[in-house]
C-alpha positions as CSV (number, residue, x, y, z in Angstrom):
1,M,-22.0,-6.7,195.1
2,R,-22.4,-3.3,196.6
3,I,-19.6,-0.8,197.1
4,L,-20.1,0.8,200.5
5,G,-17.5,3.5,200.1
6,K,-14.0,4.2,201.4
7,N,-12.8,3.3,204.9
8,S,-10.0,5.8,205.3
9,S,-8.6,4.4,208.5
10,A,-8.2,1.0,206.8
11,D,-7.0,2.4,203.5
12,A,-9.5,0.3,201.8
13,Y,-12.9,0.2,200.0
14,R,-15.7,-1.5,201.7
15,V,-17.7,-4.0,199.6
16,A,-20.6,-6.2,200.5
17,I,-21.9,-9.4,199.0
18,D,-25.0,-11.4,199.8
19,L,-24.1,-15.0,200.8
20,G,-27.1,-17.1,201.4
21,G,-29.1,-14.2,202.8
22,T,-26.2,-12.9,205.0
23,E,-24.4,-9.7,204.1
24,I,-20.6,-10.2,204.2
25,V,-18.5,-7.0,204.2
26,A,-14.9,-7.1,203.1
27,L,-12.1,-4.6,202.6
28,V,-10.4,-4.2,199.2
29,S,-7.1,-2.5,200.1
30,D,-5.7,0.5,198.4
31,A,-2.5,-1.5,198.0
32,L,-4.3,-4.1,195.8
33,L,-5.8,-1.4,193.7
34,S,-2.5,0.4,193.2
35,Q,-0.8,-2.9,192.3
36,Q,-3.5,-3.7,189.7
37,Y,-3.0,-0.3,188.1
38,G,0.8,-0.6,188.2
39,T,1.4,2.5,190.4
40,D,2.8,3.3,193.8
41,E,0.2,6.1,194.1
42,K,-3.3,5.6,195.5
43,V,-5.8,5.3,192.7
44,S,-8.7,7.7,192.2
45,H,-12.2,6.8,193.5
46,D,-13.4,6.5,189.9
47,Q,-10.6,4.0,189.1
48,A,-11.3,2.0,192.3
49,Y,-15.0,1.8,191.6
50,E,-14.3,0.8,188.0
51,W,-11.9,-1.9,189.0
52,I,-14.2,-3.3,191.7
53,A,-17.1,-3.4,189.2
54,A,-15.0,-5.1,186.6
55,Q,-13.7,-7.7,189.1
56,Q,-16.9,-8.3,191.0
57,H,-17.1,-12.0,190.1
58,D,-13.5,-12.7,191.2
59,L,-14.0,-10.5,194.3
60,N,-17.2,-12.5,195.1
61,D,-15.2,-15.7,194.9
62,A,-12.4,-14.3,197.1
63,I,-14.8,-13.0,199.8
64,T,-16.7,-16.3,199.8
65,A,-13.4,-18.2,200.3
66,L,-12.4,-15.9,203.2
67,H,-15.9,-16.4,204.8
68,K,-15.3,-20.2,204.6
69,G,-11.9,-19.9,206.2
70,A,-9.9,-20.5,203.0
71,A,-7.3,-18.3,201.4
72,P,-8.4,-16.4,198.2
73,R,-6.2,-16.8,195.1
74,A,-3.8,-14.2,194.1
75,P,-4.0,-11.2,193.6
76,F,-7.0,-11.1,196.0
77,T,-4.9,-12.1,199.0
78,H,-5.0,-8.4,200.2
79,I,-8.7,-8.6,200.8
80,T,-9.9,-9.0,204.4
81,L,-13.3,-9.4,206.1
82,E,-14.5,-6.6,208.1
């Protein structure tokens, strides 16, 4: 998984996974990150990068599910494909 940075207009972090040789880009919303940290405030870039790195296996599963047309399991329902 690669973190491609912040998409300010979408209020989300862009992440990419390699799925069978195809790069799939998804958006991890600020709302999900704030929820996971238990705050109403936006989390810092460092916190976002740390959480994404720690959750990369589950994020990979969620992005794969979205790519296949399925719904990811909670709390990853806030993730969307770009």
